[in-house]
C-alpha positions in Angstrom: -104.2 71.4 102.2 -102.6 69.9 99.0 -104.5 67.4 96.9 -102.0 64.9 95.5 -104.4 62.0 95.3 -106.9 63.0 92.6 -107.8 66.2 91.0 -105.5 69.1 89.9 -106.4 72.5 91.2 -107.7 74.7 88.4 -108.0 71.6 86.1 -108.6 72.5 82.4 -111.0 70.8 79.9 -108.1 68.7 78.7 -107.8 67.2 82.2 -111.5 66.5 82.3 -111.3 64.8 79.0 -108.4 62.6 80.2 -109.5 61.8 83.8 -113.4 61.8 83.6 -115.7 59.1 82.2 -119.3 59.3 81.2 -121.6 56.2 81.4 -125.2 56.1 80.2 -127.9 56.4 82.8 -131.5 55.2 82.1 -134.2 57.6 83.3 -137.8 56.5 82.9 -139.8 59.7 82.3 -143.5 59.2 83.0 -144.8 62.0 80.6 -147.4 61.6 77.9 -145.9 64.4 76.0 -142.4 63.1 75.9 -143.6 59.6 75.3 -145.7 60.7 72.3 -142.8 62.7 70.9 -140.5 59.6 71.2 -143.1 57.4 69.4 -143.5 59.9 66.6 -139.8 59.9 66.0 -139.6 56.1 66.0 -142.6 55.8 63.7 -140.9 58.3 61.3 -137.7 56.3 61.3 -139.6 53.1 60.8 -141.6 54.6 57.9 -138.3 55.7 56.3 -136.6 52.3 56.7 -139.6 50.3 55.4 -141.1 52.7 52.9 -138.1 54.4 51.4 -135.2 52.0 51.9 -136.9 48.7 51.4 -140.1 49.4 49.4 -139.1 52.3 47.1 -135.3 51.8 46.9 -135.5 48.0 47.2 -132.8 47.9 49.8 -133.1 44.1 50.0 -131.6 43.7 46.5 -128.3 43.9 44.8 -128.2 45.8 41.4 -126.5 45.7 38.0 -126.5 48.2 35.1 -127.5 47.3 31.6 -125.2 46.3 28.7 -126.9 46.6 25.3 -126.5 46.7 21.5 -128.8 48.5 19.1 -129.5 48.1 15.3 -132.0 50.0 13.3 -133.8 49.6 9.9 -135.7 52.5 8.3 -138.3 52.0 5.6 -140.2 54.4 3.4 -140.4 55.8 -0.2 -141.0 59.4 -1.3 -140.9 61.3 -4.6 -139.5 64.8 -5.4 -139.7 67.1 -8.4 -137.0 69.8 -8.4 -134.0 70.9 -10.4 -133.0 67.3 -10.9 -136.5 66.4 -12.2 -138.9 63.8 -10.9 -137.0 61.4 -8.6 -137.9 58.5 -6.3 -136.1 58.4 -3.0 -135.7 55.2 -1.1 -133.7 54.0 1.9 -130.4 53.9 -0.1 -130.8 57.6 -0.9 -131.9 59.3 2.3 -130.2 57.2 5.0 -126.6 58.5 5.3 -124.5 56.5 6.1 -126.3 53.2 5.7 -125.2 52.0 9.2 -124.2 53.9 12.3 -123.7 52.7 15.9 -126.8 53.4 18.0 -128.0 56.2 15.7 -129.3 56.9 12.2 -129.7 60.0 10.0 -132.8 60.6 7.8 -132.3 63.4 5.2 -135.4 65.6 5.0 -134.2 68.6 3.0 -131.3 69.4 0.7 -129.5 71.9 -1.6 -128.2 70.2 -4.8 -125.4 71.6 -7.0 -125.2 69.2 -10.0 -122.5 68.8 -12.6 -119.6 70.4 -10.8 -116.2 70.2 -12.5 -112.9 71.5 -11.4 -112.0 74.8 -13.0 -112.2 78.6 -12.7 -115.4 80.4 -11.8 -116.7 83.4 -9.8 -116.9 83.0 -6.0 -120.1 83.5 -4.1 -120.6 87.2 -3.1 -119.4 88.1 0.4 -117.5 90.8 2.3 -114.1 89.4 1.3 -115.0 88.2 -2.2 -116.9 91.1 -3.8 -114.6 93.2 -6.0 -114.5 96.1 -8.5 -111.0 95.3 -10.0 -108.2 92.8 -9.9 -106.6 94.8 -7.1 -109.3 93.7 -4.7 -108.4 90.0 -5.2 -105.3 88.2 -3.8 -103.8 85.5 -5.9 -103.4 82.2 -3.8 -105.6 83.4 -1.0 -107.6 80.7 0.7 -110.4 81.7 3.1 -111.9 79.2 5.5 -115.4 80.0 4.2 -114.4 80.2 0.5 -115.1 77.5 -2.1 -111.6 77.5 -3.6 -108.3 79.4 -4.1 -108.4 82.9 -5.5 -106.7 83.5 -8.8 -106.3 87.2 -8.4 -108.8 88.1 -11.1 -112.1 90.0 -10.6 -114.8 88.5 -12.8 -118.6 89.0 -13.3 -120.8 87.0 -10.9 -124.0 88.2 -12.6 -125.1 91.2 -14.6 -124.7 93.7 -11.7 -122.1 92.1 -9.4 -118.4 91.1 -9.6 -116.6 88.7 -7.3 -113.1 87.2 -7.2 -112.4 84.3 -9.4 -111.5 81.0 -7.7 -110.0 77.6 -8.7 -112.7 75.3 -7.3 -115.5 72.8 -8.2 -117.6 75.0 -10.5 -120.2 76.2 -10.4 -119.8 76.9 -6.7 -122.6 76.0 -4.3 -125.3 78.6 -3.5 -126.9 77.6 -0.1 -128.5 81.0 0.6 -132.0 79.8 -0.2 -133.3 76.7 1.7 -136.3 74.9 0.2 -139.5 75.5 2.2 -141.4 73.2 2.8 -138.7 70.5 3.0 -138.2 68.5 -0.1 -138.5 65.1 1.7 -141.4 66.3 3.9 -143.1 62.8 3.5 -140.3 61.4 5.7 -142.8 62.0 8.5 -144.4 58.7 7.5 -141.2 56.7 7.3 -140.9 54.0 9.9 -137.9 52.6 11.8 -137.5 49.2 13.4 -135.3 49.4 16.5 -133.8 46.1 17.6 -132.3 46.2 21.1 -130.6 43.3 22.9 -129.7 43.8 26.6 -127.8 41.9 29.2 -127.3 42.0 33.0 -124.1 40.0 33.4 -124.2 39.8 37.2 -127.5 37.9 37.0 -126.8 36.1 33.7 -130.0 37.7 32.4 -130.5 38.5 28.6 -133.5 39.8 26.7 -134.5 41.9 23.7 -137.2 44.5 22.9 -138.8 42.1 20.4 -140.7 40.2 23.1 -141.5 36.5 22.8 -145.2 37.1 22.0 -144.3 39.3 19.0 -144.5 37.2 15.8 -143.7 38.1 12.2 -147.3 38.7 11.3 -147.7 41.2 14.1 -144.4 42.8 13.4 -145.3 43.5 9.7 -148.4 45.5 10.6 -147.8 47.1 14.1 -146.8 50.7 14.7 -145.8 51.9 18.2 -148.6 53.7 20.1 -148.3 54.7 23.7 -151.7 53.3 24.6 -152.6 50.6 22.0 -149.2 49.2 21.0 -146.6 50.2 23.7 -144.5 47.1 23.0 -144.2 47.4 19.2 -140.6 48.1 18.2 -141.5 49.9 15.0 -141.8 53.7 15.2 -143.3 56.3 12.8 -140.8 59.2 12.6 -143.6 61.8 12.8 -144.9 60.2 16.0 -141.4 60.3 17.6 -141.1 64.0 16.9 -144.7 64.7 18.0 -144.2 62.9 21.4 -141.2 65.1 22.0 -143.5 68.2 21.6 -142.1 69.2 18.2 -143.5 69.7 14.7 -142.0 67.4 12.2 -142.5 69.7 9.1 -140.8 72.6 10.9 -138.0 70.5 12.1 -137.5 68.9 8.6 -136.5 72.2 7.0 -133.2 72.8 8.9 -132.9 69.4 10.7 -132.2 68.5 14.3 -131.3 65.8 16.7 -133.8 63.5 18.4 -133.3 61.0 21.2 -135.0 57.6 21.5 -134.4 56.5 25.0 -135.1 52.8 25.9 -135.4 52.3 29.6 -135.1 48.9 31.2 -136.1 48.8 34.9 -136.3 45.2 35.9 -137.1 43.5 39.2 -135.7 40.0 38.7 -137.5 38.8 41.9 -140.7 39.0 39.8 -141.7 37.1 36.6 -139.3 37.2 33.6 -142.1 38.5 31.4 -142.5 41.7 33.5 -139.1 43.0 32.4 -140.1 45.1 29.4 -138.7 48.2 27.8 -140.2 51.7 28.1 -139.7 54.2 25.3 -139.1 58.0 25.8 -138.6 60.6 23.1 -136.8 63.9 23.4 -135.3 66.6 21.2 -131.6 66.9 22.0 -130.3 69.8 19.9 -130.5 73.4 21.0 -133.8 75.2 20.3 -133.4 78.5 22.1 -135.1 81.3 20.3 -132.7 83.8 21.9 -129.7 82.0 20.7 -130.6 80.7 17.2 -127.1 80.7 15.7 -126.3 77.8 13.4 -129.6 75.9 14.0 -130.5 72.4 12.9 -128.3 69.7 11.6 -126.7 69.4 8.2 -123.6 68.2 6.3 -122.3 67.8 2.7 -121.6 64.8 0.6 -121.0 64.3 -3.1 -121.5 61.7 -5.8 -118.7 61.4 -8.4 -118.9 60.6 -12.0 -116.3 60.2 -14.9 -117.2 60.7 -18.5 -116.0 58.7 -21.4 -113.2 61.2 -22.1 -112.0 61.0 -18.5 -113.5 64.3 -17.3 -114.4 64.0 -13.6 -117.6 65.6 -12.3 -119.7 65.4 -9.2 -123.1 66.3 -7.7 -122.7 68.1 -4.4 -125.6 67.7 -1.9 -125.9 69.7 1.3 -128.1 67.5 3.3 -130.4 68.7 6.1 -132.2 66.1 8.2 -132.9 64.6 11.6 -130.4 62.4 13.4 -132.0 59.9 15.8 -129.8 58.8 18.7 -130.9 55.6 20.4 -129.8 55.6 24.1 -130.3 52.5 26.3 -130.2 52.7 30.1 -131.5 50.7 33.0 -131.0 48.8 36.2 -131.9 45.4 37.4 -132.2 44.2 41.0 -132.4 40.8 42.7 -132.7 39.7 46.3 -129.4 39.3 48.2 -129.0 38.6 51.9 -126.0 40.9 52.3 -127.6 44.3 51.4 -130.7 43.2 53.3 -128.8 42.7 56.5 -126.8 45.9 56.0 -129.9 47.9 55.6 -131.6 46.3 58.5 -128.7 47.0 60.7 -128.6 50.6 59.5 -132.3 51.0 60.2 -131.9 49.6 63.8 -129.0 52.0 64.4 -131.2 54.9 63.2 -133.6 54.3 66.2 -130.8 55.8 68.4 -131.5 59.1 66.6 -135.0 59.1 68.2 -133.4 59.0 71.7 -131.0 61.8 70.8 -133.8 64.0 69.5 -135.9 63.3 72.6 -133.0 64.2 74.9 -132.6 67.5 73.1 -136.3 68.3 73.6 -136.4 67.1 77.2 -133.2 68.8 78.4 -133.3 72.0 76.4 -136.8 72.9 75.2 -139.4 71.8 77.8 -140.4 74.0 80.7 -139.2 71.3 83.2 -135.9 70.9 81.5 -133.8 71.8 84.7 -135.8 69.2 86.7 -135.2 66.5 84.0 -131.5 67.5 83.8 -131.0 66.9 87.5 -132.6 63.4 87.1 -130.6 62.4 84.0 -127.1 63.5 85.2 -125.5 62.4 88.4 -122.0 63.5 89.4 -119.8 60.9 91.2 -116.4 61.7 92.8 -113.4 59.4 92.6 -114.0 56.6 95.2 -110.6 56.9 96.9 -110.9 60.7 97.1 -114.5 60.5 98.5 -113.5 57.8 101.0 -110.6 59.9 102.4 -112.6 63.1 102.8 -115.8 61.5 103.9 -114.1 59.9 106.8 -112.8 63.2 108.3 -116.2 64.4 109.7 -116.6 61.1 111.5 -113.2 61.5 113.3 -114.0 65.1 114.2 -117.4 64.1 115.6 -115.8 61.5 117.8 -113.2 63.9 119.1 -115.9 66.5 119.8 -118.0 63.9 121.6 -115.1 62.9 123.9 -114.3 66.6 124.7 -117.9 67.2 125.7 -117.9 64.1 127.8 -114.8 65.4 129.7 -116.6 68.6 130.3 
């Protein structure tokens, strides 16, 4: 018998996808085990939505990131007694340059080459500069690491060594020996005032780290301390390095880079006064004992002079020190109905996950899974197909009854 009314013989999964429909069926399972599992899933989802989304992540708020500006002012005086004699160092001497954007450099050590003039002199000894005769020197040669241009002559560097002569600022710098301890070791006691203004433009919120209760009298005598003065914006340089787990005197010899992080985490649904900065200090440059090539932080600068006869000279300084980078980051949140409704809707949708997980346990993991599967799924044939073929036995029964009656 052909079946032209409904199903194709040997129908594939594609036919089933096109011509079959699934509708949910509610099965009430009276099982304490299954009921407890379902409640545990629901409680877990509820705890996630309330505890994580709304309490911890503040899903009822909209957020904005901080915009800030930073200025710094360093204070401190120290004295040195070296090749230049006794000298007082103040802010104008050891802060180079005087102003930088969100950072400042404090010189802690140096190599000074005074009274340099342009002329001919012996180059510093090295693999490419040590010589025994003029044949070892190339006229006009410029090496990246050299102090000048070779003249082609081999001259005496000292009583036992000869090097190639160069046209350069003479005498050339000798940076082989670094002063230990650092010349400006007292920089540990210098202080820096950090002024930070922040803004959250979405909420029209502005504030600065010099809080309203800080007056001029307090500002002149306070020093930041994590426990006693956590809101004071004046920091002792030694304390910054110490909080980062470093030793200032060791770091001052070759220099380094420190980070002053100002963190603003503000809940604008609370009082305005509760939005205060938090300070964190870290060392940022590489301090790997296994890879200690070119450590620290240094650069060169010079001070130029001109004598009465017009001769130009300079004092060359190779400065070692600590650069402090001030980094401001933060986030502010305030109640808004839109993210609140979105997160509530997402949380309600997650409750459907509990049903899916329970179905997996009931239909595939429990001992009575085949029994529950029979109760959950019911297969229904097409109505017209079932009506046609369900009527046939009735006709056959009537015909058989008439035949028996005739007998």
